[in-house]
Structures are given as C-alpha cells and as structure tokens.
C-alpha positions as CSV (number, residue, x, y, z in Angstrom):
1,M,32.2,17.1,-1.6
2,V,32.9,18.0,-5.5
3,I,31.2,16.1,-8.4
4,A,32.8,16.5,-11.7
5,Y,31.1,15.5,-15.1
6,I,33.6,13.6,-17.3
7,G,33.1,13.8,-21.0
8,K,34.1,10.7,-23.5
9,G,37.1,12.5,-24.8
10,D,38.6,13.5,-21.5
11,S,40.7,10.0,-20.9
12,K,43.6,11.5,-18.9
13,M,41.2,13.6,-16.9
14,K,38.9,10.7,-16.4
15,K,41.8,8.6,-14.6
16,N,42.9,11.3,-12.4
17,V,39.4,12.1,-11.4
18,L,38.8,8.4,-10.5
19,L,42.3,7.9,-8.9
20,M,41.3,10.9,-6.5
21,M,37.8,9.7,-5.8
22,C,39.2,6.1,-5.0
23,W,41.4,8.2,-2.4
24,L,38.4,9.8,-1.2
25,L,36.8,6.5,-0.8
26,V,39.9,5.5,1.1
27,F,40.0,8.5,3.4
28,C,36.5,8.2,4.0
29,F,35.8,4.7,4.8
30,G,39.2,3.4,5.5
31,L,40.5,-0.1,5.0
32,P,39.3,-2.3,7.8
33,Q,41.7,-5.1,6.6
34,T,42.8,-6.1,9.9
35,G,40.6,-8.9,11.1
36,L,39.4,-9.6,7.7
37,A,38.7,-13.5,7.7
38,A,38.5,-15.9,4.4
39,N,35.5,-15.6,2.2
40,V,32.6,-17.0,3.7
41,P,29.9,-18.5,1.3
42,V,26.3,-17.0,1.4
43,Y,23.1,-19.0,0.5
44,L,19.7,-17.8,0.0
45,E,17.1,-20.5,0.0
46,G,19.5,-22.9,-0.4
47,E,21.6,-21.3,-3.6
48,N,24.9,-19.9,-3.4
49,I,24.8,-16.2,-4.2
50,G,28.5,-15.1,-3.6
51,S,30.7,-14.8,-0.6
52,A,31.2,-12.7,2.4
53,M,34.4,-11.2,4.2
54,Q,33.8,-11.8,7.7
55,K,35.3,-9.2,10.2
56,G,34.6,-10.4,14.0
57,E,30.8,-11.1,14.2
58,S,30.2,-9.1,11.1
59,Y,29.8,-9.7,7.4
60,Y,30.5,-7.7,4.4
61,V,29.7,-8.3,0.6
62,P,30.7,-6.5,-2.6
63,L,27.5,-4.2,-3.2
64,R,27.7,-4.1,-7.0
65,E,28.2,-7.8,-7.5
66,M,25.5,-8.5,-5.1
67,L,23.0,-6.4,-6.8
68,A,23.8,-7.5,-10.2
69,R,22.8,-11.2,-9.2
70,F,19.3,-9.8,-9.0
71,D,19.4,-7.5,-12.0
72,L,19.8,-4.4,-10.0
73,E,22.2,-1.8,-10.8
74,P,23.0,1.0,-8.6
75,R,23.8,4.2,-9.9
76,W,25.6,7.7,-8.5
77,S,23.4,10.5,-8.0
78,E,22.8,13.4,-5.2
79,D,19.7,14.5,-3.5
80,E,18.9,16.4,-0.2
81,G,20.5,13.5,1.9
82,G,23.8,14.3,-0.2
83,V,25.7,12.0,-2.3
84,C,23.9,8.7,-2.9
85,L,23.7,5.4,-4.7
86,L,20.4,5.0,-6.3
87,V,18.6,1.7,-7.0
88,E,15.6,0.6,-8.8
89,M,13.8,-1.7,-7.1
90,P,11.4,-4.7,-8.4
91,D,8.6,-3.2,-6.1
92,E,8.9,0.2,-7.8
93,S,10.4,1.6,-4.9
94,V,13.9,3.7,-5.3
95,L,16.4,2.8,-2.6
96,H,19.0,5.4,-1.9
97,I,22.2,4.6,0.0
98,Y,24.4,7.2,1.4
99,P,28.0,5.9,1.8
100,Y,29.7,9.1,2.5
101,R,27.9,9.9,5.9
102,S,30.2,9.8,8.8
103,D,27.8,10.8,11.7
104,C,27.0,7.2,12.6
105,D,28.7,3.5,12.3
106,Q,25.9,2.0,10.1
107,T,24.9,2.8,6.8
108,D,22.2,5.1,5.8
109,F,19.6,4.5,3.5
110,S,16.2,5.6,2.6
111,F,13.2,4.1,0.5
112,S,11.0,6.4,-1.6
113,F,7.8,5.1,-3.2
114,P,5.6,6.0,-6.5
115,N,2.6,7.1,-4.1
116,G,5.0,10.0,-2.6
117,Y,5.3,7.7,0.6
118,G,9.1,7.2,1.9
119,W,10.8,6.3,5.0
120,S,14.5,6.0,5.9
121,S,16.7,4.1,8.3
122,S,20.2,3.0,9.2
123,A,21.3,-0.7,9.0
124,G,24.8,-2.8,9.1
125,L,27.7,-1.5,9.5
126,K,29.7,1.5,7.5
127,P,30.7,0.6,3.8
128,F,34.6,0.4,2.9
129,V,36.7,0.0,-0.3
130,H,38.9,-3.4,-0.6
131,D,40.8,-4.1,-3.9
132,D,38.8,-1.1,-5.5
133,V,35.3,-2.9,-4.6
134,M,32.6,-1.1,-2.3
135,Y,31.7,-3.5,0.6
136,V,28.6,-3.2,2.7
137,G,27.3,-4.9,5.6
138,L,25.3,-8.0,4.8
139,E,22.7,-6.9,7.5
140,A,22.1,-3.6,5.4
141,L,21.5,-5.8,2.4
142,C,19.3,-7.9,4.2
143,W,17.2,-5.1,4.9
144,W,17.1,-3.6,1.5
145,L,16.2,-6.9,-0.4
146,N,13.8,-8.1,2.2
147,W,16.0,-11.1,3.3
148,E,15.9,-13.0,6.6
149,W,18.9,-14.1,8.6
150,P,18.0,-17.3,10.6
151,D,21.1,-19.5,10.4
152,D,25.0,-18.6,10.7
153,D,27.5,-21.1,12.0
154,G,30.9,-19.0,11.3
155,S,31.5,-21.3,8.0
156,E,28.6,-20.1,6.2
157,V,25.7,-17.8,6.2
158,R,22.1,-19.1,5.1
159,L,19.6,-16.6,4.6
160,T,15.7,-16.9,3.3
161,Y,13.3,-14.7,1.7
162,A,11.5,-12.3,4.3
163,K,7.8,-13.9,5.3
164,T,5.1,-12.7,7.2
165,V,3.0,-15.0,9.1
166,Y,-0.7,-15.5,10.2
167,E,-1.5,-18.2,13.3
168,D,-5.2,-19.5,13.0
169,E,-5.4,-20.3,16.5
170,E,-8.7,-21.7,16.5
171,N,-7.8,-24.5,13.7
172,A,-4.3,-24.7,14.6
173,D,-3.1,-23.8,11.2
174,L,-0.1,-21.4,10.5
175,Y,-0.2,-19.5,7.1
176,T,3.4,-18.0,5.8
177,L,3.3,-15.5,2.8
178,N,6.7,-15.4,0.8
179,L,7.0,-11.6,0.1
180,H,9.8,-12.1,-2.5
181,N,7.5,-14.6,-4.7
182,G,4.2,-14.3,-3.4
183,E,4.0,-18.1,-2.2
184,L,1.0,-18.4,0.5
185,C,1.4,-21.8,2.3
186,K,-0.8,-23.5,5.0
187,N,1.4,-25.7,7.4
188,G,4.2,-25.6,4.9
189,Q,2.1,-26.5,1.8
190,L,1.6,-24.4,-0.9
191,L,-1.8,-23.2,-1.3
192,S,-1.1,-20.3,-3.7
193,T,1.1,-17.7,-5.4
194,L,-0.4,-14.3,-4.9
195,Q,0.3,-11.3,-6.9
196,L,1.8,-8.8,-4.2
197,P,1.8,-5.0,-3.8
198,W,4.7,-2.9,-2.4
199,R,6.7,-6.0,-1.1
200,K,8.9,-3.7,1.0
201,H,6.5,-1.5,2.4
202,L,4.4,-5.1,3.2
203,H,7.5,-6.5,5.2
204,E,7.4,-3.5,7.4
205,Y,3.6,-2.6,7.9
206,G,1.7,-5.3,6.3
207,I,-1.0,-7.2,8.1
208,L,-1.8,-10.8,7.0
209,S,-5.0,-12.6,7.9
210,V,-6.3,-16.0,6.0
211,N,-9.9,-17.0,6.8
212,P,-11.5,-20.2,5.4
213,T,-14.9,-19.9,3.7
214,A,-18.1,-21.8,4.3
215,G,-17.3,-23.5,0.8
216,G,-13.7,-24.5,2.0
217,N,-11.6,-22.0,0.3
218,Y,-9.7,-19.1,1.5
219,L,-10.1,-15.2,1.8
220,V,-6.9,-13.6,2.4
221,Y,-6.6,-10.2,3.7
222,I,-3.3,-7.5,3.4
223,N,-3.7,-4.3,5.1
224,N,-0.8,-1.7,3.8
225,S,-1.0,1.3,6.3
226,Y,1.2,4.5,6.4
227,Y,1.7,8.2,6.8
228,L,1.9,10.6,3.8
229,E,1.9,14.5,4.5
230,S,0.7,14.3,8.1
231,K,-2.3,11.9,7.0
232,Y,-2.8,7.9,7.9
233,Y,-3.8,6.1,5.0
234,S,-4.8,2.2,4.6
235,D,-4.6,0.4,1.4
236,F,-6.8,-3.0,1.6
237,Y,-5.9,-6.0,-0.8
238,F,-8.2,-8.8,-1.0
239,Y,-7.6,-12.5,-2.2
240,F,-10.0,-15.0,-2.8
241,V,-8.1,-18.5,-3.3
242,N,-9.7,-21.6,-4.8
243,A,-8.6,-24.5,-2.6
244,A,-9.1,-27.1,-5.2
245,S,-7.0,-25.3,-8.2
246,G,-4.9,-22.8,-6.4
247,Q,-5.9,-20.1,-8.5
248,N,-6.7,-16.9,-6.9
249,Y,-8.4,-13.4,-7.5
250,M,-7.3,-10.0,-6.2
251,T,-9.2,-6.7,-5.5
252,R,-7.7,-3.6,-4.2
253,A,-9.4,-1.1,-1.9
254,L,-7.5,2.4,-1.3
255,S,-8.5,4.1,1.8
256,Y,-10.7,7.1,1.6
257,R,-11.7,7.4,5.2
258,P,-8.4,7.7,7.1
259,Q,-10.2,8.0,10.4
260,H,-12.2,4.6,9.8
261,T,-10.8,1.1,8.9
262,G,-12.1,-0.6,5.5
263,A,-15.2,-2.4,7.2
264,A,-17.2,-1.4,4.4
265,F,-14.8,-3.1,1.5
266,W,-14.4,-6.4,3.5
267,P,-15.7,-9.4,1.2
268,L,-19.3,-10.3,1.2
269,E,-20.0,-13.8,1.6
270,Q,-23.7,-14.7,0.7
271,A,-25.6,-18.0,-0.3
272,G,-22.6,-19.8,-1.5
273,K,-20.9,-17.0,-3.3
274,V,-18.2,-14.5,-2.5
275,Y,-18.1,-10.7,-3.3
276,L,-14.5,-9.7,-3.3
277,N,-14.9,-5.6,-3.3
278,G,-12.3,-3.2,-4.9
279,N,-11.7,0.1,-6.1
280,A,-12.6,-0.3,-9.8
281,G,-14.5,-3.7,-9.7
282,M,-15.5,-6.6,-7.7
283,W,-15.4,-10.3,-8.1
284,L,-18.6,-12.6,-7.8
285,L,-16.9,-15.9,-6.9
286,E,-18.9,-19.3,-6.4
287,D,-17.8,-20.5,-3.3
288,K,-17.1,-24.2,-4.1
289,K,-14.0,-26.5,-3.7
290,Q,-13.8,-27.3,-7.3
291,A,-11.3,-26.0,-9.7
292,E,-14.0,-25.2,-12.4
293,A,-16.0,-22.8,-9.6
294,A,-17.8,-20.0,-11.8
295,A,-16.0,-16.4,-11.4
296,Q,-17.3,-13.2,-12.9
297,Y,-16.1,-9.8,-12.6
298,Y,-18.0,-6.5,-12.5
299,D,-16.8,-3.3,-13.6
300,T,-18.1,-0.9,-11.2
301,V,-16.2,2.1,-12.5
302,A,-18.1,1.6,-15.9
303,M,-21.3,1.0,-14.0
304,M,-21.2,4.6,-12.1
305,E,-20.0,6.0,-15.4
306,K,-23.1,4.8,-17.3
307,V,-25.2,6.5,-14.4
308,L,-23.3,9.9,-14.0
309,G,-22.4,10.3,-17.5
310,W,-18.6,10.7,-16.5
311,R,-16.1,8.4,-15.6
312,P,-15.1,8.3,-11.9
313,E,-11.7,7.4,-10.6
314,R,-12.8,4.7,-8.5
315,A,-16.2,2.7,-7.7
316,Y,-16.7,1.1,-4.5
317,C,-19.5,-1.2,-3.6
318,C,-20.5,-0.7,0.0
319,W,-23.7,-3.1,-0.2
320,T,-25.1,-5.8,-2.2
321,D,-28.3,-7.9,-1.6
322,G,-26.5,-10.6,-3.5
323,Q,-28.9,-10.9,-6.2
324,R,-29.9,-7.8,-7.8
325,Y,-28.6,-4.6,-6.2
326,L,-25.1,-2.8,-5.9
327,M,-24.8,0.2,-3.8
328,L,-21.7,2.0,-5.5
329,N,-19.9,5.2,-4.3
330,D,-16.7,7.0,-5.5
331,C,-16.1,8.7,-2.0
332,V,-18.4,11.5,-3.3
333,N,-21.4,10.1,-5.2
334,Y,-23.7,7.3,-4.5
335,V,-25.3,5.1,-7.4
336,L,-27.8,2.2,-6.9
337,Y,-27.5,-0.1,-9.7
338,D,-29.4,-2.4,-10.9
339,M,-27.8,-5.7,-12.3
340,Q,-30.9,-7.2,-13.7
341,L,-32.0,-3.9,-15.7
342,D,-28.2,-3.1,-16.3
343,K,-29.2,0.6,-15.4
344,G,-29.0,2.7,-12.1
345,V,-29.9,5.9,-10.3
346,A,-27.5,8.6,-9.0
347,L,-28.7,9.1,-5.3
348,N,-27.1,12.5,-4.2
349,S,-29.8,14.8,-5.5
350,L,-32.5,12.9,-4.0
351,L,-30.7,12.5,-0.6
352,L,-29.0,16.2,-0.2
353,T,-32.4,17.7,-0.3
354,D,-33.2,21.5,0.2
355,Y,-33.7,20.7,3.8
356,A,-30.7,18.7,4.3
357,I,-28.6,21.3,2.7
358,E,-30.2,24.2,4.6
359,W,-29.5,22.2,7.8
360,A,-25.8,22.0,7.0
361,N,-25.7,25.7,6.0
362,N,-27.2,26.9,9.3
363,Y,-24.8,24.7,11.3
364,M,-21.7,26.2,9.7
365,R,-23.2,29.9,9.9
366,K,-23.6,29.4,13.6
367,A,-20.2,27.6,14.1
368,A,-18.4,30.6,12.1
369,P,-21.0,33.5,11.3
370,D,-17.6,35.7,10.1
371,I,-16.8,32.8,7.8
372,Y,-19.9,31.3,6.4
373,K,-22.2,34.5,6.0
374,E,-21.1,34.7,2.7
375,T,-22.7,32.5,-0.2
376,V,-18.9,31.8,-1.7
377,A,-17.6,30.1,1.6
378,I,-20.7,28.1,1.6
379,N,-20.3,27.3,-2.0
380,E,-16.7,26.3,-1.3
381,F,-17.6,24.3,1.7
382,W,-19.9,22.1,-0.4
383,Q,-17.3,21.8,-3.0
384,N,-15.3,19.7,0.2
385,L,-17.7,16.9,0.1
386,G,-16.1,13.8,0.5
387,K,-12.6,15.1,-0.5
388,Y,-10.8,13.4,2.5
389,N,-7.8,12.7,1.0
390,E,-7.4,15.5,-1.7
391,L,-7.7,18.4,1.0
392,P,-5.3,19.1,3.7
393,A,-5.8,18.0,7.2
394,W,-8.3,19.8,9.4
395,T,-10.5,21.2,6.6
396,S,-14.0,21.7,7.1
397,M,-16.1,19.6,5.1
398,P,-19.3,17.6,4.5
399,W,-19.4,13.9,3.6
400,L,-22.5,11.6,2.7
401,E,-22.1,8.0,4.0
402,F,-24.0,4.8,3.6
403,D,-25.2,3.1,6.8
404,Y,-27.4,0.7,6.4
405,I,-30.7,-1.2,5.0
406,S,-33.6,-2.5,7.0
407,E,-37.1,-3.4,5.5
408,G,-36.5,-2.1,2.2
409,V,-35.2,1.6,3.1
410,L,-31.7,2.8,2.6
411,Y,-30.1,4.7,5.5
412,F,-27.4,7.2,5.1
413,N,-25.7,9.9,7.5
414,L,-24.7,13.5,6.1
415,S,-21.8,14.7,8.6
416,V,-20.8,18.0,9.0
417,V,-17.4,18.7,10.2
418,F,-16.3,22.1,11.2
419,Y,-12.7,23.0,12.1
420,S,-11.5,26.1,13.7
421,S,-8.2,27.1,12.9
422,V,-8.2,29.8,15.6
423,V,-8.6,27.3,18.7
424,H,-7.4,24.2,16.6
425,N,-10.7,22.2,17.5
426,S,-13.3,20.4,15.4
427,S,-16.9,19.3,16.0
428,T,-19.3,17.3,14.1
429,Q,-23.0,17.2,13.4
430,V,-24.9,14.3,11.9
431,L,-28.1,14.2,9.9
432,P,-29.6,10.8,9.4
433,L,-31.2,10.6,5.7
434,S,-33.0,7.7,4.0
435,I,-34.6,6.5,0.5
436,S,-36.9,3.6,0.1
437,L,-36.0,0.8,-2.8
438,E,-39.4,1.6,-3.9
439,Q,-38.6,4.7,-4.7
440,I,-35.5,4.2,-6.5
441,E,-37.4,1.3,-8.3
442,E,-39.9,3.9,-9.7
443,L,-37.5,6.2,-11.0
444,M,-35.7,3.2,-12.9
445,S,-38.7,2.1,-14.4
C-alpha cells in the first residue's frame, strides 16, 4: 500500500491519485450492489438519524455522514495495524478503523485510551464503496458509538443508547444507567444525571450497583476494571444522589492495590452522614431526603501537603471517626489529620521504627543473601515502599497498610514481599504495628 502526500498545487496529480485510490477501494472492497434493497430509515431514541442500505439481513450506513451527525470527523492515518481511519470519540478515546484488512469478513477496529489502555475487536461486515461513499456495517457502528439494536422489522431500524442495568432484588427495583447521557433511572423514572467516566470502557467492563441509604437517598457505585502492561487495575467511582433534588456528588478512587478490592474506599455511613471517598478529596454529605441537605468538601491532598510539606499526587481517606479524625494516605505515606485543630501528624516515621526496619531487612537477607547483603540493595528495596503501580510486576517491595482501630489504638501491617526471578516464586511476611491516638494527640498538642 502506497500513501502519497499531495500538495495544494498538484491539482492534476491529486485527481489522478484520488482516481487511483477509488479504484483501489473498489478492488479491495468490491461493489456488493447485487441484492441491495431500498434505503431503510434508522432511528436513534426515536429520532431519525439517516438511512441504511439493506443486503439480506445486514444493514450498511454511510460512515462519514453518520459520524458527522454526532460531530465526529474521521481522518486517514497509518499505525502498526496498517492504514486506518482515526476518530476522536467524546469519551477521549480514539477509534481506529481498518477498512483495508482482508483476512476476515468483518471490520477490524481498536480503541485506545489516554491512560494507555486499549483493546481491539471485529464487528459488522466489511466496508464497501458505492457511488464514491464508504459504507460500513451498522452493527460495527453500534459497537463504536455504544448503541443497542432492540428493534428491527425490516422496514425501519430503531436503535437506543447502551444502558447498564442493576436489579435490586431485595426491594424489587430496577436501575438503568444510560451510558450516553448519564441518566440514572429507577423503574423508568429519572433519579439523576451522572457525569460518566470512560463511557465506552464502562459499556464493556463497568459494574453498576445502587444502594439506598438510611436517609432515603442513593449511593451509586461504578467499577472500571482493566489490564494494562500485564497488571490488573480497578478504578472506583462513587456517587451520592439526593432523592429530593436529583443533585449528585462524585468522587473517584483509582486502584493502588491491584491484588485487592477498593473496600477501604467504600463510602462511610455514620450518624446521618455519608463520607464519599476519593483520590483527591472527600464529600461529607447530610443524609436527608431534602433538597437543601448540607454538603461539605474536604481537600485531602491539601491536608496531606500541610503535614508532609510537599504535595502528594493523591490522598485517600481509609478511616474516620465521623467527628474529628481522618486517616489519610497516598499509597506510601500515612497521616492522621485532626479536623478540629486543622493539623495532622505523619505516621510513617512513628511506625517504621528501627526494630521494624531491621526485621524487614533480616527477612530479605535470609531470602536472598547474595543480593541483600549489600546496603545499596537494601536501600533500593525500601525505595519501592508502596509503589505497586509504578513498578513492574513481581518486584520485591515493602508496603505499609492500615488495618483497623480498636479502643483508641490504630493497627497497621508492614508486609514484605520477596520475589525470586530464578524460581519465579514469591513469599510474604507480615509484621503487625500499632500506635495509640493518645500518643498522636500528644504530638499535635
């Protein structure tokens, strides 16, 4: 395949090359005009968006015309997959369409996302050119634009936006979330309109659950799970929906423990309040079925910055007493913040005592004496503290994790993971650690 750049002044050459490309398209795709039926109207959510050409039980639509109706403009490019059409989608993903591939009877395509995640598949029938217009299978277009095809009687095609569904069997309620516009409905009635992340991604992998709160409002949970560079990640999105006003509040918690769920980030319900947790902040919401219910936002990143003296990328709340204290961490560092005094204490230096560090060092020296007998190797090991996502899979590392609180004492675990590249095996040792609230309060006074 030869791709030529054509300057603005090369009008005669442009016509010749364009004519050659048209013939190439005809040669590659053919003109399956035999059996093409009259145009069939296509409706999306009841609105006519164009017409399709029918061939047997299949439908074809003009690619550029359909995309233009949704302000999408394909452009020709070439990548490792070959010559393709690139379409920048509303959810920030990029659609790659490969019309020239002839190794299957479907249309090959792939999606790539800003976070580096991507996936590829095939859908619909192969494109073809008719009257200088490229047609693609309607089934493929539904894949790309998150449409569902519930109704087709041969005289018209009626499409709907894709929805994800959650059934509350205990209360006999059915919740649906429209992945195009974010409309959340309960038994067909609109509850709220949510701001959605990664809509195409959600359609493939998202999990929706809706839980009524004690105050008659709703907690909505969406989980995006995906693989990236041989690691498993989960991103958690939480919404609090006020039943009276329909107003909603959102926080986002990116996974930092691929081997665990985001249980620590679940919203906390305490004494008529809901703490909606996320990466960079937390909502304190009054759980009342009233339009004027109070809502307050806490900038947890700013709180950690105030204590540490530098700004972390994230700050999760993994525990609160619902009145005064917040236990914050950025995957590596822990801070206990006193909201009444507006100050906090960094906990890592209090927990990682000489004894705890020597315990971990001794374990690593026994596990791999040839490696960790050197001080440099031990120092490199401690530099890996909590860096689950930044480092390659199967990297030896320590991590510090908050466990629970009981009778005024905060309990943590120092876990040490050793990975052997020789036998491809790993082992973990855990040292329980603790510190009392009384000790921390003395440091803050």
